[in-house]
Backbone as CSV, one residue per row, in Angstrom:
resi,resn,N_x,N_y,N_z,CA_x,CA_y,CA_z,C_x,C_y,C_z
1,MET,93.407,221.818,100.376,94.308,221.009,101.135,94.951,219.683,100.071
2,THR,95.944,219.715,100.013,96.575,218.761,99.033,96.613,217.236,99.627
3,GLN,96.788,216.336,98.800,96.714,214.807,99.275,97.942,214.741,100.079
4,ILE,99.124,215.444,99.944,100.391,214.959,100.832,100.096,215.630,102.174
5,SER,99.418,216.757,102.228,98.897,217.640,103.407,97.857,216.711,104.260
6,ARG,97.111,216.006,103.654,96.018,215.272,104.115,96.836,213.816,104.972
7,ARG,97.944,213.442,104.174,98.721,212.253,104.793,99.615,212.929,105.875
8,SER,100.146,213.881,105.882,100.947,214.536,106.850,100.080,214.758,108.073
9,LEU,98.635,215.269,107.930,97.767,215.526,108.977,97.727,214.029,109.809
10,ILE,97.389,212.844,109.014,96.887,211.774,109.471,98.131,211.173,110.075
11,LEU,99.158,211.210,109.414,100.581,210.712,110.138,100.790,211.550,111.449
12,VAL,101.043,212.841,111.386,101.275,213.531,112.579,100.172,213.270,113.661
13,GLY,99.037,213.337,113.448,97.939,212.961,114.313,97.889,211.677,114.841
14,GLY,98.151,210.634,114.158,98.232,209.237,114.727,99.620,209.071,115.450
15,ALA,100.886,209.622,115.050,101.761,209.781,116.033,101.655,210.480,117.231
16,GLY,100.841,211.496,117.318,100.565,212.121,118.855,99.517,211.470,119.615
17,LEU,98.739,210.891,118.816,97.572,209.844,119.714,98.636,208.664,120.291
18,GLY,99.295,208.092,119.485,100.072,207.016,119.717,100.915,207.192,121.092
19,LEU,101.839,208.545,121.041,102.691,208.999,121.936,101.539,209.210,123.262
20,ALA,100.552,209.804,122.964,99.578,209.970,124.151,99.237,208.846,124.538
21,ALA,99.162,207.710,124.082,98.706,206.131,124.656,99.893,205.725,125.657
22,CYS,101.098,206.129,125.351,102.247,205.421,126.193,101.991,205.747,127.607
23,GLY,102.193,204.634,128.332,102.058,204.832,129.856,100.864,205.366,130.292
24,ASN,99.823,205.197,129.890,98.352,205.464,130.180,97.635,204.361,130.801
25,GLY,98.399,203.236,130.939,97.338,202.029,131.512,96.934,201.211,130.330
26,ILE,96.942,201.509,129.158,96.363,200.744,128.216,97.023,199.337,128.152
27,GLY,96.128,198.216,128.265,96.740,196.860,128.479,96.793,196.526,129.840
28,SER,96.670,197.109,130.781,96.648,196.896,132.141,95.379,195.726,132.369
29,SER,95.677,195.431,133.751,94.689,194.152,133.904,93.217,194.312,134.116
30,GLY,92.706,195.466,133.445,91.453,195.602,133.591,90.981,196.367,134.756
31,ALA,89.728,196.060,135.257,88.846,196.885,136.187,89.668,197.054,137.702
32,ALA,90.061,195.719,137.974,90.867,196.008,139.442,92.159,196.726,139.413
33,ALA,92.883,196.737,138.105,93.973,197.799,138.151,93.469,199.201,138.060
34,LEU,92.397,199.448,137.391,91.918,200.863,137.145,91.301,201.294,138.572
35,ASP,90.636,200.515,139.191,90.198,201.034,140.247,91.167,201.207,141.369
36,ALA,92.274,200.332,141.452,93.433,200.518,142.376,93.948,202.071,141.937
37,ARG,94.188,202.501,140.665,94.843,203.719,140.389,93.887,204.845,140.636
38,VAL,92.339,204.689,140.691,91.544,205.539,141.170,91.729,205.777,142.670
39,ASP,91.868,204.672,143.539,91.805,204.866,144.786,93.281,205.595,145.293
40,GLU,94.153,205.281,144.573,95.645,206.250,144.753,95.101,207.858,144.369
41,THR,94.689,207.997,143.326,94.165,209.272,143.021,93.435,210.050,143.977
42,ARG,92.571,209.194,144.405,91.627,209.840,145.532,92.178,209.953,146.838
43,ALA,93.064,209.114,147.207,93.882,209.411,148.502,94.546,210.420,148.197
44,PHE,95.467,210.593,147.204,96.480,211.845,146.913,95.654,213.037,147.133
45,LEU,94.411,213.241,146.330,93.655,214.281,146.656,93.449,214.709,147.957
46,LEU,92.718,213.838,148.620,92.618,214.089,150.072,93.809,214.406,150.989
47,SER,94.740,213.794,150.738,95.867,213.959,151.371,96.763,215.545,151.102
48,ARG,96.682,215.700,149.507,97.569,216.905,149.336,96.419,218.068,149.315
49,TYR,95.200,217.878,149.001,94.349,219.089,148.884,93.262,218.700,149.780
50,PRO,93.041,218.917,151.004,91.942,218.626,152.121,90.858,219.141,151.401
51,GLY,90.455,220.175,150.689,89.652,221.036,150.466,88.695,220.164,149.382
52,THR,89.366,219.333,148.912,88.447,218.485,148.053,87.580,217.572,148.659
53,GLN,87.806,217.324,149.908,86.594,216.528,150.791,85.239,217.237,150.624
54,ASP,85.282,218.646,150.724,84.125,219.298,150.717,83.470,219.208,149.229
55,LEU,84.353,219.236,148.513,83.749,218.886,146.946,83.189,217.638,146.786
56,MET,83.814,216.672,147.133,83.513,215.359,147.492,82.021,215.253,147.840
57,ASN,81.883,215.831,149.195,80.666,215.644,149.845,79.504,216.481,149.354
58,LYS,79.939,217.320,148.668,78.480,218.165,147.881,78.400,217.486,146.461
59,SER,79.208,216.686,145.909,79.148,216.306,144.703,78.140,215.121,144.635
60,ALA,77.386,214.807,143.393,76.561,213.818,142.883,77.428,212.684,142.457
61,GLY,78.514,212.982,142.015,79.558,211.757,141.605,80.815,212.549,141.173
62,VAL,82.044,211.763,141.198,83.103,212.233,140.724,83.900,211.205,139.564
63,LEU,84.306,211.845,138.601,84.994,210.854,137.414,86.495,211.202,137.715
64,TYR,86.957,210.218,138.204,88.644,210.197,138.400,89.413,209.657,137.240
65,MET,90.303,210.806,136.760,91.178,210.066,135.696,92.427,210.307,136.050
66,PRO,93.115,208.996,136.526,94.349,209.066,137.293,95.457,209.370,136.541
67,LEU,95.414,209.176,135.064,96.615,209.226,134.381,96.179,209.642,132.933
68,MET,96.388,210.891,132.391,96.131,211.405,131.183,97.753,211.569,130.724
69,THR,97.811,211.182,129.298,99.011,211.307,128.845,98.762,212.198,127.445
70,GLU,99.502,213.247,127.150,99.323,214.090,126.308,100.562,214.358,125.414
71,ALA,100.521,214.421,124.226,101.788,214.619,123.356,101.357,215.774,122.322
72,GLY,102.081,216.712,121.809,101.822,217.534,120.925,102.977,218.238,120.125
73,PHE,102.744,218.272,118.798,103.827,219.139,118.039,103.014,219.575,116.851
74,TRP,102.341,220.812,116.812,101.196,221.272,116.531,99.929,220.699,116.267
75,PHE,100.258,219.281,116.121,98.878,218.393,116.190,99.130,217.613,117.505
76,GLY,98.006,217.384,118.170,98.354,216.807,119.437,97.300,215.912,120.059
77,GLY,97.347,215.159,121.124,96.291,214.143,121.214,96.850,214.010,122.845
78,ALA,95.471,213.493,123.355,95.693,213.020,124.893,94.921,211.641,125.017
79,PHE,95.077,210.899,126.059,94.241,209.781,126.134,94.370,209.151,127.729
80,GLY,93.382,208.662,128.204,93.414,208.231,129.642,92.153,207.335,130.077
81,ARG,92.347,206.673,130.936,91.035,206.004,131.346,90.741,206.341,132.806
82,GLY,89.584,205.984,133.254,89.258,206.282,134.938,88.013,205.614,135.180
83,ALA,87.502,206.206,136.305,86.222,205.556,136.861,85.323,206.674,137.519
84,LEU,84.013,206.203,137.269,83.086,207.387,137.821,82.564,206.552,139.280
85,ARG,82.720,207.475,140.172,82.268,206.971,141.515,80.789,207.781,142.085
86,ILE,80.405,207.031,142.541,78.959,207.637,143.260,78.951,207.276,144.723
87,ASN,79.144,208.135,145.851,79.413,207.556,147.132,80.471,206.671,147.264
88,ASN,81.568,206.987,146.592,82.920,206.245,146.383,82.952,204.886,146.028
89,ALA,81.865,204.595,145.389,81.713,203.098,144.676,81.702,203.416,143.255
90,THR,82.522,202.483,142.535,82.645,202.727,141.278,81.383,202.211,140.329
91,VAL,80.967,203.007,139.648,79.585,202.480,138.666,79.716,202.610,137.141
92,ASP,80.763,202.949,136.772,81.188,203.063,135.280,82.793,203.213,135.071
93,TYR,82.949,202.820,133.950,84.541,203.108,133.577,84.534,203.832,132.064
94,TYR,85.433,204.861,132.088,85.356,205.767,131.117,86.908,205.905,130.439
95,ALA,86.822,206.206,128.961,88.034,206.620,128.628,88.042,208.170,128.113
96,ALA,88.980,208.555,128.066,88.970,210.241,127.738,89.858,210.287,126.549
97,ALA,89.594,210.946,125.493,90.422,211.332,124.303,90.368,212.726,123.825
98,GLU,91.371,213.299,123.315,91.630,214.873,123.039,92.237,214.696,121.830
99,ALA,91.998,215.517,120.810,92.828,215.835,119.660,92.915,217.377,119.609
100,SER,94.019,217.651,119.093,94.227,219.281,119.229,95.004,219.509,117.883
101,ILE,94.843,220.907,117.660,95.891,221.401,116.431,96.131,222.563,117.012
102,GLY,97.077,223.443,116.670,97.668,224.731,116.932,99.088,224.959,117.496
103,PRO,99.575,226.054,117.695,101.015,225.875,118.207,101.316,225.374,119.449
104,GLN,101.600,224.147,119.545,101.842,223.395,120.796,103.034,222.333,120.621
105,ILE,103.901,222.011,121.886,104.946,221.232,121.518,105.218,220.630,123.126
106,GLY,105.383,219.222,122.995,106.018,218.601,124.315,104.987,217.530,124.744
107,ILE,105.263,216.960,125.834,104.605,215.775,126.275,104.354,216.077,127.763
108,GLN,103.289,215.772,128.326,103.055,215.739,129.702,101.978,214.649,130.097
109,GLN,101.921,214.329,131.433,101.056,213.494,132.001,100.306,214.258,133.335
110,TYR,99.131,214.238,133.701,98.557,214.888,134.400,97.171,213.939,135.021
111,SER,96.695,214.321,136.078,95.493,213.654,136.529,94.447,214.782,136.581
112,HIS,93.038,214.187,136.284,92.123,215.494,136.821,90.971,214.568,137.279
113,ALA,90.170,215.222,137.705,88.736,214.965,138.574,87.708,215.653,138.083
114,LEU,86.433,215.376,137.782,85.272,216.031,137.470,84.170,215.772,138.431
115,PHE,83.921,216.737,139.266,82.961,216.738,140.493,81.693,217.236,139.721
116,PHE,80.764,216.183,139.699,79.366,216.648,139.169,78.631,217.172,140.344
117,MET,78.195,218.464,140.300,77.607,219.149,141.506,76.145,219.107,141.482
118,THR,75.629,218.685,140.369,74.153,218.383,140.476,73.889,217.035,139.809
119,GLN,72.721,216.804,140.391,72.205,215.257,139.737,71.721,215.371,138.338
120,GLU,71.553,216.503,137.907,71.171,216.423,136.641,72.474,216.587,135.659
121,ALA,73.412,217.313,136.014,74.884,216.974,135.273,75.372,215.665,135.504
122,LEU,75.220,215.109,136.493,75.608,213.764,136.625,74.855,212.734,135.576
123,ASN,73.407,212.843,135.736,72.569,212.010,134.797,72.877,212.590,133.271
124,GLY,72.942,213.538,132.768,73.505,213.784,131.452,74.511,213.175,131.100
125,PHE,75.550,213.099,132.106,76.919,212.615,131.650,76.635,211.041,131.619
126,ARG,76.123,210.221,132.291,76.038,209.092,132.106,74.958,208.654,131.216
127,ARG,73.871,209.390,130.603,73.100,208.883,129.638,73.604,209.119,128.377
128,SER,74.724,209.889,128.210,75.203,210.428,126.706,75.943,208.998,126.189
129,ASP,76.346,209.172,124.980,77.157,208.011,124.550,78.546,208.454,124.559
130,GLY,78.862,209.437,124.116,80.099,210.300,124.544,79.770,211.802,125.047
131,TRP,80.707,211.976,125.938,80.283,213.514,126.642,81.534,214.358,126.231
132,ALA,81.454,215.653,125.832,82.639,216.314,125.638,82.492,217.387,126.764
133,LEU,83.886,217.631,127.526,83.890,218.613,128.392,83.885,219.861,127.776
134,GLY,82.884,221.010,128.078,83.035,222.349,127.416,82.478,223.586,128.159
135,ALA,81.777,224.341,127.748,81.561,225.395,128.678,80.688,225.609,129.845
136,ASP,80.128,224.349,130.248,79.273,223.962,131.374,80.239,223.715,132.538
137,ALA,81.366,223.682,132.275,82.296,223.131,133.421,83.129,224.317,134.175
138,ARG,83.503,224.372,135.384,84.114,225.369,136.189,85.695,224.801,136.233
139,TYR,86.685,225.356,135.982,88.006,224.832,136.417,88.387,225.229,137.699
140,ALA,88.925,224.571,138.460,89.852,224.913,139.606,91.214,224.108,139.628
141,THR,91.983,225.277,140.111,93.354,224.406,140.290,93.867,224.629,141.734
142,PRO,94.446,223.585,142.007,94.916,223.558,143.498,96.155,224.501,143.486
143,ASP,96.286,225.066,144.718,97.388,225.854,145.011,98.418,225.424,146.080
144,GLY,99.530,226.132,146.347,100.684,225.654,147.057,100.212,225.334,148.309
145,GLY,99.088,226.102,148.943,98.571,225.985,150.145,97.850,224.889,150.522
146,GLY,97.702,223.982,149.499,96.879,222.849,149.810,95.371,222.744,149.889
147,SER,94.804,223.674,149.144,93.473,223.922,149.170,93.116,223.927,147.628
148,ILE,91.780,224.098,147.438,91.406,224.184,145.841,90.446,225.427,145.737
149,GLY,90.050,226.238,145.031,89.305,227.070,144.804,87.707,226.442,144.846
150,THR,87.297,226.200,145.910,85.768,225.705,146.274,84.634,226.977,146.854
151,ASP,85.046,228.171,146.171,84.014,229.183,146.611,82.590,228.754,145.944
152,THR,81.684,230.062,146.178,80.388,229.733,146.027,80.261,229.556,144.343
153,THR,81.202,230.218,143.337,81.051,230.230,142.122,81.358,228.895,141.626
154,THR,82.427,228.072,142.058,82.699,226.661,141.688,81.648,225.675,142.189
155,THR,81.230,226.087,143.274,80.196,225.038,144.135,78.898,225.122,143.211
156,LEU,78.486,226.194,142.494,77.305,226.322,141.946,77.462,225.986,140.668
157,ALA,78.607,225.579,140.062,78.875,225.337,138.510,78.338,223.664,138.650
158,PRO,77.785,223.329,137.360,77.213,222.187,137.445,78.417,220.805,137.405
159,VAL,79.524,221.304,136.705,80.634,220.251,136.856,81.960,221.136,137.189
160,VAL,82.874,220.765,138.122,84.038,221.397,138.428,85.074,220.349,137.923
161,ALA,85.914,220.968,137.312,87.237,220.071,136.964,88.154,220.520,137.607
162,LEU,89.034,219.675,138.047,90.146,219.792,139.026,91.386,219.158,138.164
163,VAL,92.380,219.749,137.726,93.728,219.357,137.216,94.497,219.309,138.106
164,PHE,95.319,218.040,138.342,96.795,218.213,139.400,97.646,217.405,138.774
165,GLY,98.788,217.119,139.600,99.768,216.185,139.414,100.437,216.298,137.894
166,GLN,100.623,217.490,137.419,101.065,217.759,136.002,102.798,217.306,136.351
167,SER,103.159,216.425,135.206,104.693,216.278,134.969,104.843,216.377,133.605
168,GLY,106.104,216.895,133.171,106.586,217.062,131.794,106.150,218.655,131.358
169,LEU,106.255,218.698,130.235,106.050,220.154,129.652,105.591,220.244,128.239
170,ILE,104.361,220.847,128.337,103.737,221.229,126.955,103.017,222.603,126.932
171,ALA,103.109,223.255,125.846,102.520,224.454,125.764,101.224,224.356,125.229
172,GLY,100.310,225.049,126.200,99.019,225.164,125.841,98.012,223.900,126.011
173,ALA,98.319,223.340,127.214,97.629,222.110,127.481,96.179,222.717,128.187
174,SER,95.348,221.788,127.856,93.876,222.274,128.547,92.954,221.045,128.333
175,LEU,91.966,221.166,129.253,90.960,220.043,128.956,89.786,220.327,128.054
176,ALA,89.731,221.410,127.333,88.923,221.568,126.459,88.775,220.938,125.262
177,GLY,87.762,220.083,124.953,87.409,219.306,123.832,87.727,217.714,124.288
178,ILE,88.006,217.558,125.328,88.165,216.064,125.904,86.810,215.417,125.624
179,LYS,86.578,214.226,124.908,85.311,213.347,124.960,85.756,212.173,125.840
180,TYR,84.627,211.984,126.700,84.413,210.908,127.354,83.516,209.968,127.106
181,THR,84.109,208.782,127.035,83.228,207.373,126.390,83.223,206.417,127.518
182,ARG,82.170,205.629,127.728,82.051,204.495,128.599,82.701,203.538,128.011
183,ILE,83.438,202.546,129.029,84.349,201.622,128.318,83.813,200.493,129.121
184,ILE,84.472,199.169,128.798,84.531,197.832,129.740,85.851,197.567,129.748
185,PRO,86.522,197.633,130.909,87.950,197.426,131.120,88.413,196.008,130.910
């Protein structure tokens, strides 16, 4: 790789992460604002997808990421902040960051929630310095009928990731490779 290519990589990657940071709540008034967004996200899930109540009841904890902003043009990035709730009480705050490379173009915003279906999965998440969502998660997507895939397969997975509320357009968006880090808002 030449030095020009490295500079281009840094410039484009930085621009992608900068765009991803737009409108995601950076600089908001801290914990109270983040908790209010999480409350709205939880209420939206329950009103729009009633099947999430079953997931919430069975889970050891839920990480709500109310607003993820993603941008990409070959190199991309995403960023958002959220809160981990146990028994619907906030116990920690987290930032999520993603970097990607490949054929992609566009900008989108979305929300997601991680349902920790076992105490071991929740404990592993909370003990780690930074946790990357990977192969141990099962992805569920809401359908037009107002329910989500909460069959035996998803409820036996250690972590169920639910992506919802997408707006904008980007090719190849996914949660793969997102790193979650505990923060103090």
